[in-house]
C-alpha positions in Angstrom: 4.5 1.9 -6.0 7.4 0.8 -4.0 8.2 -2.6 -2.7 7.8 -3.1 1.2 11.0 -2.8 3.2 12.6 -6.1 3.0 14.2 -7.3 6.5 17.7 -7.4 7.0 19.7 -10.8 7.5 21.4 -10.7 10.8 20.5 -12.6 13.8 18.5 -9.9 15.6 16.0 -9.6 12.6 15.9 -13.3 12.6 14.9 -13.4 16.0 12.2 -10.5 15.5 11.1 -13.0 12.7 10.9 -16.2 14.9 8.7 -13.7 17.3 6.2 -12.2 14.2 5.7 -16.0 13.3 4.9 -16.9 16.9 2.4 -14.0 16.8 0.7 -14.9 13.6 0.3 -18.5 14.9 -1.3 -17.3 17.7 -3.7 -15.1 15.8 -4.3 -18.4 13.6 -5.4 -20.4 16.3 -7.7 -18.0 17.9 -9.4 -17.6 14.8 -10.0 -20.9 13.9 -11.3 -21.1 18.1 -13.6 -18.4 16.9 -14.3 -20.0 13.5 -17.7 -21.7 14.5 -18.9 -19.5 16.5 -18.8 -16.8 13.8 -19.7 -19.3 11.0 -23.1 -20.6 13.5 -24.5 -17.2 13.5 -23.6 -15.5 10.0 -26.5 -16.4 7.4 -23.1 -16.6 4.9 -25.4 -18.7 2.3 -28.7 -18.5 0.6 -29.8 -21.6 -0.4 -32.8 -20.7 -1.7 -32.1 -18.0 -4.2 -29.8 -21.1 -5.7 -33.0 -22.9 -6.4 -34.5 -20.6 -8.4 -31.6 -20.9 -10.9 -32.7 -21.9 -13.7 -29.4 -24.0 -14.8 -28.1 -26.1 -11.9 -24.4 -26.4 -13.6 -23.8 -22.9 -13.5 -20.8 -22.0 -11.4 -22.4 -20.7 -7.9 -20.1 -18.0 -6.5 -20.9 -16.1 -3.0 -20.2 -12.6 -2.3 -19.9 -10.9 0.7 -20.5 -7.3 1.4 -21.7 -4.8 3.7 -23.7 -2.2 1.9 -25.6 0.3 3.8 -28.1 1.6 3.9 -30.4 -1.3 3.2 -31.8 0.6 0.2 -28.5 0.4 -1.4 -28.2 -2.8 -0.8 -31.3 -3.3 -2.7 -30.1 -1.5 -5.7 -27.1 -3.7 -5.6 -29.0 -6.9 -5.3 -30.9 -5.8 -8.8 -28.0 -5.8 -10.7 -26.6 -8.9 -9.5 -29.6 -10.3 -10.7 -29.5 -8.8 -14.1 -25.9 -9.9 -14.3 -27.1 -13.6 -13.3 -29.8 -13.4 -15.6 -27.4 -12.4 -18.4 -24.7 -14.7 -17.1 -26.8 -18.6 -17.6 -23.5 -20.1 -17.0 -22.4 -18.0 -13.6 -24.6 -17.3 -10.6 -23.7 -15.0 -8.0 -25.1 -15.3 -4.4 -24.9 -11.7 -2.8 -25.0 -12.1 1.0 -25.0 -9.7 3.7 -22.3 -10.1 6.2 -22.4 -6.9 8.1 -20.6 -3.6 8.1 -17.0 -3.5 7.1 -15.9 -3.8 10.7 -18.0 -6.8 11.5 -17.0 -8.7 8.3 -13.0 -8.7 9.0 -12.9 -11.2 11.7 -15.6 -13.4 9.4 -13.2 -12.8 6.6 -10.4 -14.1 8.5 -12.1 -17.2 10.1 -13.6 -18.3 6.6 -10.2 -17.9 5.2 -8.8 -20.3 8.0 -11.5 -22.8 7.5 -11.5 -23.0 3.7 -14.9 -21.4 3.2 -14.1 -17.8 2.2 -16.4 -16.6 -0.3 -15.6 -16.1 -3.8 -15.7 -12.2 -4.3 -15.6 -9.6 -1.7 -16.7 -6.0 -1.2 -14.2 -4.4 1.3 -12.2 -1.5 2.1 -9.1 -1.3 0.1 -7.1 -0.3 3.1 -7.2 -4.0 3.8 -5.4 -5.4 0.9 -2.1 -5.8 2.3 -3.3 -7.8 5.4 -5.4 -9.9 2.4 -2.2 -10.1 0.5 0.1 -11.7 3.5 -2.8 -13.9 4.2 -2.3 -15.6 0.8 -6.3 -14.9 0.6 -6.8 -13.2 -2.4 -6.1 -13.6 -6.3 -3.7 -10.8 -8.3 -5.9 -9.4 -11.1 -2.9 -8.1 -13.4 -4.0 -10.9 -16.3 -7.4 -9.9 -16.0 -6.9 -6.3 -15.9 -4.5 -6.0 -19.0 -7.5 -7.5 -21.1 -10.5 -6.1 -19.4 -12.3 -3.7 -22.1 -13.7 -1.7 -19.0 -10.2 -0.7 -17.8 -10.3 1.9 -20.4 -13.4 3.9 -18.6 -11.9 3.6 -15.5 -11.7 6.8 -13.3 -8.0 7.8 -13.5 -7.7 9.1 -9.3 -8.9 5.3 -8.4 -5.7 3.4 -9.6 -3.8 3.7 -6.6 -6.0 2.4 -4.2 -5.9 -0.9 -6.3 -2.2 -1.3 -6.1 -0.1 -2.9 -3.8 3.5 -4.1 -4.0 3.1 -3.7 -8.2 0.2 -6.1 -8.3 -3.6 -5.4 -8.8 -5.5 -6.8 -6.1 -8.8 -5.2 -6.0 -11.4 -3.0 -8.4 -13.2 -0.2 -7.2 -16.8 -0.8 -7.0 -18.0 2.7 -6.0 -16.6 5.9 -5.3 -16.5 9.1 -3.4 -14.6 11.7 -1.4 -14.9 14.1 1.3 -16.6 17.5 1.4 -17.7 20.0 4.0 -21.5 20.2 4.2 -23.1 23.6 5.1 -26.3 25.5 6.0 -27.1 28.2 3.8 -29.4 30.2 5.9 -27.2 29.6 8.7 -24.4 31.4 6.5 -27.2 34.1 5.7 -28.1 34.6 8.8 -24.6 35.2 10.1 -24.0 37.5 7.4 -21.4 35.4 5.5 -21.7 35.7 1.5 -18.3 34.5 0.4 -17.5 30.3 1.2 -13.7 29.6 3.0 -11.2 28.6 0.5 -8.2 29.0 2.8 -7.7 27.3 6.2 -7.7 31.1 7.9 -10.9 31.7 6.2 -12.3 28.5 7.8 -11.2 29.5 11.0 -12.8 32.8 10.8 -15.9 31.7 9.3 -16.5 28.7 11.9 -15.9 31.9 14.5 -18.6 34.0 12.7 -20.6 30.9 12.6 -20.7 30.1 16.2 -23.8 31.8 18.3 -25.3 32.0 21.9 -28.8 32.1 20.4 -30.7 31.6 23.7 -28.5 34.5 25.6 -27.4 32.2 28.3 -24.2 32.8 28.0 -23.5 29.3 26.3 -22.7 28.6 22.4 -25.8 26.6 21.4 -24.5 26.8 17.8 -21.3 25.8 16.3 -19.3 26.7 13.0 -18.5 23.2 12.7 -18.7 19.8 13.9 -15.7 17.4 14.4 -15.3 13.6 14.9 -14.4 12.7 18.5 -13.1 9.5 18.5 -9.9 6.9 17.1 -11.9 5.3 14.4 -11.1 5.1 10.5 -13.6 7.7 10.0 -11.9 10.3 12.4 -8.8 9.1 10.3 -10.4 9.4 7.2 -11.8 12.7 7.5 -8.5 14.6 8.9 -6.2 12.6 6.0 -7.5 15.6 3.5 -6.3 18.6 5.6 -2.8 16.5 6.0 -2.1 16.1 1.8 -3.6 19.9 1.6 -0.5 20.5 4.0 1.6 18.5 1.7 1.7 15.7 3.8 1.3 12.0 3.9 0.9 9.5 6.6 3.5 6.9 5.0 6.8 7.3 3.5 8.6 4.3 1.5 5.8 2.2 3.1 6.9 3.1 6.7 4.8 5.5 9.1 5.3 9.1 9.0 3.6 10.4 11.2 5.4 13.3 13.5 6.0 15.7 10.5 5.6 19.3 10.2 2.4 19.1 7.7 0.8 16.7 10.2 1.4 18.9 13.2 -0.2 22.0 11.2 -3.1 20.1 9.8 -4.1 18.7 13.7 -3.0 22.5 15.1 -5.9 23.6 12.7 -8.4 21.2 14.3 -7.7 22.0 17.5 -7.8 25.5 16.8 -11.4 25.3 15.8 -11.9 23.6 19.5 -9.8 26.2 21.1 -11.8 29.2 19.4 -14.8 27.4 21.0 -16.2 27.7 17.3 -16.1 23.7 16.6 -18.3 21.2 18.3 -17.1 17.7 19.1 -19.5 14.9 18.0 -20.7 11.8 20.3 -17.3 9.7 20.8 -17.1 7.3 17.5 -20.1 8.8 15.6 -18.6 11.7 13.8 -20.5 10.5 10.5 -24.2 11.2 12.1 -25.7 14.2 10.7 -28.3 15.1 13.7 -26.4 18.3 15.0 -26.5 19.5 11.2 -29.7 18.8 10.7 -31.0 20.4 14.1 -28.5 23.7 13.2 -26.2 23.1 16.2 -23.5 22.9 13.7 -23.2 24.8 10.5 -20.9 22.9 8.7 -19.8 18.8 8.9 -17.5 16.8 6.8 -18.9 13.9 5.3 -19.9 13.0 1.6 -22.1 12.7 -1.1 -23.6 9.0 0.4 -26.0 11.1 2.6 -27.8 13.1 -0.5 -30.4 11.0 -0.1 -30.9 11.3 3.8 -30.3 15.0 3.6 -33.0 15.2 0.7 -35.8 13.3 2.6 -35.6 15.9 5.8 -36.6 19.4 3.7 -33.4 21.0 5.4 -31.6 23.5 3.5 -27.6 22.1 2.6 -25.4 23.0 -0.1 -21.2 21.7 -0.2 -18.0 23.6 -0.7 -14.8 21.8 -1.4 -12.4 21.3 1.7 -10.5 24.7 2.2 -7.0 24.2 1.5 -3.6 25.1 2.9 -0.6 24.8 0.4 -2.7 22.6 -2.4 -6.2 21.4 -2.9 -6.8 17.8 -1.5 -9.5 15.2 -0.5 -9.9 12.1 0.4 -11.1 8.6 -1.8 -13.7 6.5 -0.3 -15.5 3.7 -1.3 -15.3 0.1 -1.1 -13.5 -2.2 -3.5 -14.1 -5.8 -4.9 -11.8 -8.6 -4.5 -11.4 -12.2 -5.9 -10.9 -14.8 -3.5 -8.0 -17.8 -4.1 -10.2 -20.7 -4.7 -9.5 -22.0 -8.5 -8.7 -20.8 -12.2 -12.6 -21.7 -12.9 -14.0 -20.2 -10.1 -11.6 -16.9 -10.3 -12.3 -16.4 -14.2 -16.3 -16.6 -13.3 -15.8 -14.1 -10.4 -13.5 -11.6 -13.0 -16.8 -11.7 -15.1 -18.7 -10.1 -12.3 -16.0 -7.5 -11.5 -16.3 -6.7 -15.3 -20.1 -6.1 -15.4 -19.4 -3.8 -12.0 -17.2 -1.4 -14.0 -19.2 -1.1 -16.9 -21.1 1.5 -17.7 -24.5 0.2 -17.3 -23.5 -0.9 -13.8 -21.9 2.4 -12.6 -25.1 4.3 -13.9 -27.9 2.4 -12.1 -25.5 2.4 -9.4 -25.0 5.9 -8.8 -28.9 6.9 -9.5 -29.7 4.8 -6.9 -27.6 5.5 -4.0 -25.7 8.7 -4.8 -22.2 7.6 -5.1 -19.9 9.0 -7.9 -19.4 6.4 -10.8 -16.0 4.9 -11.3 -16.4 4.7 -14.9 -15.9 7.5 -16.9 -18.7 6.8 -19.7 -21.4 6.7 -16.9 -20.5 10.0 -15.8 -20.8 11.5 -19.1 -24.1 9.7 -19.6 -27.1 11.8 -20.3 -28.7 9.8 -17.5 -26.0 10.4 -15.0 -25.6 14.5 -16.7 -29.7 14.6 -15.7 -29.2 13.5 -12.5 -26.3 15.6 -11.2 -28.5 18.8 -12.9 -31.1 17.9 -10.4 -28.5 17.6 -7.5 -26.0 20.2 -8.1 -24.1 19.7 -5.3 -22.8 16.1 -6.9 -20.4 18.9 -9.3 -18.0 19.5 -6.0 -17.5 16.3 -5.4 -16.8 15.2 -9.4 -14.5 18.3 -9.4 -12.5 17.2 -6.2 -11.5 13.4 -7.9 -9.1 15.7 -9.8 -6.7 16.1 -6.5 -8.3 13.4 -4.4 -5.7 10.9 -2.7 -6.0 7.3 -1.9 -5.2 6.0 1.4 -2.2 3.4 1.8 -3.2 -0.5 0.9 0.0 -1.7 2.6 0.0 -4.3 5.3 0.5 -2.3 8.3 -2.0 0.7 7.3 -4.1 -0.5 10.2 -1.8 -0.1 12.8 -0.8 3.3 11.6 -4.3 4.3 11.4 -5.1 3.3 14.7 -1.9 5.3 16.1 -3.0 8.2 14.2 -6.8 7.9 15.2 -5.4 8.2 18.8 -3.1 11.2 18.3 -6.1 13.2 16.6 -8.6 12.3 19.3 -5.9 13.1 22.3 -5.2 16.5 20.5 -9.1 17.4 20.3 -9.4 16.3 24.1 -6.2 18.8 25.1 -2.9 16.6 24.3 -0.7 19.2 22.2 -0.5 18.2 18.3 3.0 17.5 18.5 3.4 15.6 21.4 0.3 13.4 20.2 2.1 12.8 16.7 5.2 11.9 18.6 3.7 9.6 21.0 2.2 7.8 17.7 5.0 7.9 15.6 6.8 6.4 18.6 3.9 3.8 19.3 3.7 2.3 15.7 7.5 2.1 15.2 8.4 -0.4 18.4 6.7 -3.1 16.4 6.5 -1.9 12.7 8.7 -4.5 11.1 6.9 -7.5 12.8 3.3 -6.2 11.9 4.2 -5.3 8.4 
C-alpha cells in the first residue's frame, strides 16, 4: 500500500498546514466540550460484571462494540464469556456503545479524555482517522507471531493495512450480493439469472408490473438505495469495481472517471426505465418492500438470512452481474487495539488471537450468518453442515475471491460523503457525469487539509 502523499515544503503548503492545525484544534475543543455529555449518557462500563470475576488481579479490558441485531450481540457476549473463563489473568468487559455512526463521537471524546476502551469494534474505513489521532496501536509485531494469521482469509488483508502497517484484524466478514424472489421470476417467465449489466436491465424490466391495472407500476424489478450515507456507497462500489474503476488513486479522490460514469449510469438507467424503485431516504438496507413483493431484487448481504428465514417468504441469491470483471465489496467490522501500555495492549492482543480462531469464527458464523474469516472454520464439518442447510451462503463464499476492500486512509470518510452525494443526485435526476465532476471538485477542495 502506498504511503500518503507528502506535502510540498513551500510557503503555501505551510499556510495550509497551519490552517489544518487550527481546524484540528477546533475539533479537539469541540470534542472536549461534548465529552462529559457523552460520557454521562453512555453506560461505558459495567462494574457488576467485574465483581463476578474470580481473579481480582486480572487485567480488566473494556471492549466497545455496536453489534446488532441483539441476538448477534448475545452470541458475541457468550464468546467473550468463554474467553474470560479460559484466560484467568484477563477479563474482557464487552459494552454496547451504539451503532457505528453513534460510536465515532464517543470514541473521539474518549480518546481526548484519556478514557478510551482497550479494544474497539469498528469499521476499518476509519483506520486512517484513528492513526492520525494516535489512538490505536500498530499490530505488526503481534501479527508476525500470531498462530491464527496463516488461517486468515487472504481477501481481508487490504482492510487491515494503512501506510504499510497493520492496525486491525477482521472479526467478521460478508459481502454484497443480490437477493431475489424466485416466485416473482417464475411469474415473469424468467428462467435464467442475469450475469451481465445488460441482462440486469432486461431482467428488471421483465419483473416490473402493474398488477392491479391502474396504469402505475406497483411491482419493480429492483430496489436502489436513496441517500448519501455509507450504505449507498457500499452497495454501489461493486459496480464501480466491476467496471474496472476505483474510488481512489494513490490515496487521492478518483471519482470523475469513465468507469464511475458507467457504473452510475447503470443505476440511473434502471430508474429512467421505470424498472427500479428508490428506497425511503437512508433506509436502503430495510427489506420491507422485498418481503412484500413490491420489488423482486435487492442488494444486501448474508446478515439478513435470519430475518428472511423467520418470515417464510421465498428467496434466493445471485452474484452481482458484471461489466468487465466480477466484483463485490467486503463488509464486516474489525477489532482495534487502542493505545494504552505494553501490558494492556498485549492482553488485548490475546483476545484478538481468540477472535481469529477457528473456535470463535465457527460459533460466530453459525449464530449470526456472517462468513468466517478463518479458513479452517469454513472447512469445518460444523460450518459445512450449516452451509448445506443454507446453500445461498455459497454465493457469498465464492464472491470472496473477487471481493474488494474499501480504502482505509484518513480522507476516506470525506471521499465517501462526496461520492454518496453524487449517487443520490444522479438517482434524483442529475446527469452522472455532472454529479461525479461536482463530487470530485468538492472533495479535492480541502483534500490535503482533510487527509
